C-alpha positions as CSV (number, residue, x, y, z in Angstrom):
1,M,0.2,0.0,0.0
2,G,1.4,3.2,-1.1
3,V,2.1,6.2,1.3
4,T,-0.1,9.5,1.0
5,L,2.2,12.5,1.8
6,A,0.1,15.3,3.2
7,L,0.8,18.7,1.4
8,P,1.7,21.5,3.9
9,W,-2.0,23.3,3.7
10,Q,-3.7,20.0,4.6
11,D,-4.6,17.9,7.6
12,R,-3.4,14.5,8.6
13,Q,-6.6,13.5,6.9
14,G,-5.6,15.1,3.8
15,R,-8.0,17.9,3.6
16,F,-7.7,21.3,3.2
17,S,-6.8,23.3,6.3
18,G,-7.6,27.0,6.3
19,L,-5.3,27.4,9.3
20,R,-2.6,25.7,7.8
21,A,-2.9,27.7,4.7
22,V,-2.7,31.0,6.6
23,V,0.2,29.9,8.8
24,L,2.1,28.8,5.4
25,V,1.5,32.1,4.0
26,G,2.9,33.6,7.2
27,L,5.9,32.0,7.1
28,C,6.6,32.8,3.3
29,L,5.2,36.5,3.5
30,P,8.4,37.9,4.8
31,L,10.5,36.7,1.5
32,L,8.6,39.4,-0.3
33,P,9.9,42.5,1.3
34,L,13.4,40.8,0.6
35,L,13.0,39.4,-3.1
36,W,11.8,42.6,-4.2
37,P,14.3,45.0,-2.9
38,W,16.9,42.9,-4.0
39,A,15.7,42.1,-7.6
40,T,15.1,46.1,-8.0
41,G,18.5,46.6,-6.4
42,T,17.4,48.8,-3.6
43,L,18.0,46.5,-0.6
44,G,21.2,48.8,-0.1
45,P,24.8,48.9,-0.5
46,E,25.4,45.3,1.3
47,P,22.4,43.3,0.2
48,I,23.7,39.8,1.0
49,E,24.2,41.2,4.5
50,E,21.2,42.9,4.9
51,A,19.3,40.0,4.0
52,M,21.3,37.8,6.2
53,H,20.4,39.7,9.2
54,E,16.5,39.9,8.2
55,T,16.3,36.0,7.6
56,G,17.9,35.7,11.0
57,R,15.6,37.8,12.7
58,W,12.6,36.0,11.3
59,A,14.2,32.7,12.3
60,I,14.0,34.1,15.9
61,R,10.7,35.5,15.8
62,F,9.0,31.9,14.3
63,L,11.0,30.3,17.0
64,L,9.4,32.1,19.3
65,L,5.7,31.7,18.0
66,T,6.5,28.3,17.8
67,L,6.5,28.6,21.8
68,V,3.4,30.9,21.7
69,V,1.3,27.8,20.4
70,T,1.1,26.3,23.7
71,P,0.0,28.9,26.1
72,L,-2.6,30.5,23.1
73,G,-4.2,27.1,22.5
74,R,-4.8,26.8,26.1
75,I,-5.9,29.7,26.9
76,L,-8.2,30.2,23.9
77,A,-9.4,26.7,24.2
78,W,-8.4,26.2,20.8
79,P,-6.9,22.9,20.9
80,R,-6.5,22.9,16.5
81,L,-4.0,25.8,17.0
82,F,-1.8,22.5,18.3
83,Q,-1.8,21.3,14.7
84,V,0.7,24.2,13.4
85,R,3.2,23.8,16.0
86,R,5.5,21.6,14.0
87,M,4.7,23.5,11.2
88,L,6.0,26.8,13.0
89,G,8.7,25.1,14.2
90,L,10.0,23.9,10.8
91,G,9.5,27.4,9.4
92,A,11.6,28.6,11.8
93,L,14.3,26.0,11.0
94,A,14.0,26.8,7.3
95,W,14.6,30.6,7.9
96,A,17.4,29.6,10.0
97,V,19.5,27.6,7.4
98,L,18.7,30.2,4.9
99,H,20.2,32.6,7.2
100,L,23.3,30.4,7.1
101,G,23.0,29.4,3.5
102,L,23.4,33.5,2.7
103,Y,26.4,33.7,5.4
104,V,28.0,30.9,3.0
105,V,27.0,33.3,-0.1
106,E,28.7,36.4,1.8
107,Q,31.7,34.2,2.2
108,D,31.7,33.5,-1.6
109,F,30.9,30.0,-1.0
110,V,34.4,29.1,0.5
111,L,33.4,26.4,3.3
112,A,36.8,26.5,5.0
113,R,36.4,30.0,5.5
114,V,33.2,29.8,7.1
115,V,34.0,27.1,9.0
116,S,37.1,29.1,10.3
117,E,35.0,31.8,11.2
118,I,32.4,30.1,12.9
119,A,35.1,28.6,15.1
120,K,36.7,32.0,15.6
121,R,34.0,34.3,16.3
122,T,32.1,33.7,19.5
123,Y,28.6,35.0,18.7
124,L,29.0,32.9,15.2
125,L,29.8,29.9,17.3
126,I,26.4,30.7,19.5
127,G,24.2,31.0,16.4
128,F,25.5,28.1,14.9
129,A,25.1,25.8,17.9
130,A,21.6,27.2,18.0
131,L,20.9,26.2,14.6
132,C,22.2,22.3,15.6
133,G,19.7,22.3,17.7
134,L,16.9,23.8,15.7
135,V,18.0,20.5,13.4
136,V,17.9,18.2,15.9
137,L,14.5,19.4,16.8
138,G,13.4,19.5,13.2
139,W,14.8,16.1,12.4
140,T,12.7,14.2,15.4
141,S,9.7,16.1,15.2
142,T,7.7,13.5,13.1
143,D,5.2,11.1,14.4
144,A,8.0,7.8,14.0
145,W,10.3,10.2,16.3
146,M,7.9,10.4,19.0
147,R,6.9,6.7,18.7
148,R,10.6,5.9,19.1
149,L,11.5,8.4,21.7
150,G,8.2,7.8,23.7
151,R,8.5,9.9,26.9
152,G,11.9,10.7,25.7
153,W,10.6,12.8,23.0
154,K,9.3,15.6,25.4
155,R,12.3,16.0,27.5
156,L,14.4,16.3,24.1
157,H,12.0,18.8,22.9
158,R,12.5,20.9,25.8
159,L,15.9,22.0,24.5
160,V,13.7,24.6,22.4
161,F,14.4,26.9,25.2
162,P,17.9,26.8,25.6
163,V,18.0,27.2,22.2
164,A,15.8,30.2,21.9
165,V,18.2,31.5,24.7
166,L,21.2,30.8,22.2
167,A,19.5,32.0,19.5
168,L,18.4,35.6,21.4
169,L,22.5,35.8,22.4
170,H,23.1,35.6,19.1
171,A,21.1,38.5,18.1
172,F,22.3,40.8,21.0
173,I,25.9,40.3,20.0
174,Q,25.2,40.7,15.9
175,A,23.1,44.1,17.2
176,K,26.1,45.4,19.1
177,S,24.4,48.8,20.6
178,D,20.9,49.0,19.3
179,V,19.6,46.0,20.6
180,S,15.8,47.2,20.6
181,Q,14.3,44.0,18.8
182,A,16.5,41.5,20.7
183,V,15.0,43.1,24.0
184,L,11.3,42.7,23.0
185,L,12.1,39.1,21.7
186,S,14.1,38.5,25.3
187,A,10.3,39.9,27.0
188,L,8.4,37.3,25.0
189,L,10.7,34.4,25.9
190,L,10.5,35.4,29.3
191,W,6.3,35.7,29.5
192,L,6.7,32.3,28.0
193,L,9.0,30.7,30.4
194,G,6.9,32.5,33.1
195,W,3.8,31.3,32.0
196,R,4.9,27.4,31.9
197,A,6.1,27.8,35.6
198,L,2.8,28.9,36.4
199,P,0.4,26.7,38.4
200,A,-2.1,25.1,35.8
201,R,-5.1,27.0,37.4
202,W,-3.5,30.3,37.1
203,Q,-2.5,30.0,33.5
204,G,-5.3,30.8,31.9
205,N,-6.3,33.9,35.0
206,L,-6.8,37.2,33.7
207,G,-4.6,38.9,36.9
208,A,-1.9,36.0,36.7
209,L,-1.5,36.8,32.7
210,A,-1.2,40.9,33.6
211,G,1.1,40.6,36.7
212,L,3.3,37.9,34.0
213,S,3.0,40.7,31.8
214,L,4.7,43.3,33.9
215,A,7.1,40.8,35.0
216,A,8.3,40.3,31.9
217,M,8.4,43.7,31.1
218,L,10.8,44.3,34.2
219,G,12.8,41.0,33.3
220,A,13.4,42.5,30.0
221,V,14.8,46.1,31.6
222,A,17.2,43.7,33.6
223,V,18.2,42.2,30.3
224,E,18.6,45.4,28.8
225,Y,20.7,46.8,31.7
226,L,22.8,43.7,32.0
227,W,23.6,43.9,28.0
228,Y,24.9,47.5,28.6
229,A,26.8,47.1,31.4
230,L,28.5,43.7,30.6
231,A,28.9,44.1,26.6
232,T,29.5,47.6,25.7
233,N,30.8,51.0,27.1
234,L,27.4,52.7,27.1
235,P,26.0,54.0,30.7
236,A,23.2,51.1,31.6
237,A,21.7,52.7,34.2
238,R,21.1,56.1,32.1
239,V,19.4,53.4,29.4
240,A,17.7,51.6,32.2
241,A,16.1,54.8,33.6
242,A,15.2,56.1,29.9
243,N,12.5,53.3,30.2
244,L,10.4,55.7,32.4
245,D,10.8,58.6,29.7
246,L,8.0,58.2,27.4
247,T,8.8,61.5,25.2
248,F,10.3,59.4,22.6
249,G,7.7,56.5,22.7
250,P,7.9,53.3,25.2
251,R,11.4,51.8,24.6
252,P,11.0,48.0,23.8
253,A,10.7,46.7,27.2
254,V,7.8,49.0,28.2
255,L,6.2,48.5,24.7
256,A,6.5,44.6,25.7
257,G,4.8,45.2,28.7
258,M,2.1,47.5,26.7
259,I,1.6,44.3,24.3
260,G,1.2,41.9,26.8
261,L,-1.8,43.9,28.9
262,G,-3.2,44.9,25.5
263,V,-3.6,41.0,24.8
264,V,-4.9,40.4,28.3
265,A,-7.5,43.4,27.8
266,L,-8.4,41.7,24.4
267,L,-8.8,38.0,25.7
268,G,-11.1,40.0,28.7
269,V,-13.5,41.3,26.3
270,W,-13.5,38.1,24.2
271,R,-14.3,36.0,27.3
272,L,-17.4,38.5,28.1
273,V,-18.5,38.5,25.1
274,G,-18.7,34.8,24.8
275,A,-20.2,34.7,28.2
276,R,-22.8,36.8,26.9
277,R,-23.4,34.7,23.9
278,A,-23.5,31.7,26.0
279,A,-26.5,33.4,28.4
């Protein structure tokens, strides 16, 4: 009997899935702002380097979105969302591989030089370690590997959290002085770790989620302070204090807290509307 391979936009029964189709489009959509400027020569003076940085940023974003699936699916009581977790994870891996591929192109396809640069530059070694972790997780994400590893599969796939930390550390070092996006994503990772540490009965509680958003914001402020204090010559205390000044808009950590509280508010409205409909 032949084996039927489901297409990315199909569910396990081979039927079209609108949710999977939307996620697939979302995974591919960030290519457009790269391909069009590249084709028209407007990506900048160093298009390969710019594309390399952007693909790396998207790899981290999709990796963290993969981790968002579990809390979002449970909070919204939407189990169908879990069906796209693997797709998002493989999408993050694809973007990370593209990121490395562009680095190889930048090095004129001289693999010995690529290996040498990775070995002697700490931030490249950290990024490569994160990529290797993603490869392992992607390779073992199939149903066959789940059956083969049994209970060990979940333990193995908890490596996604240290992989995310390594990816963010790579982003911090690569960004040097402007770590705005890395701080914002750090707040999200702190929120995700905090949510998993909450007792199960609190994981959907609006008050607990609001408190977690504020805690993640403060954690991101601390991460930003430590980065500037340990890795740069910039005044870390002044940078941290700038979070209290909204004259030029919220800094990344504060923005993350505002987004978190906004999501909690929307969740409260959504539950209220659902309760009224049920009544």
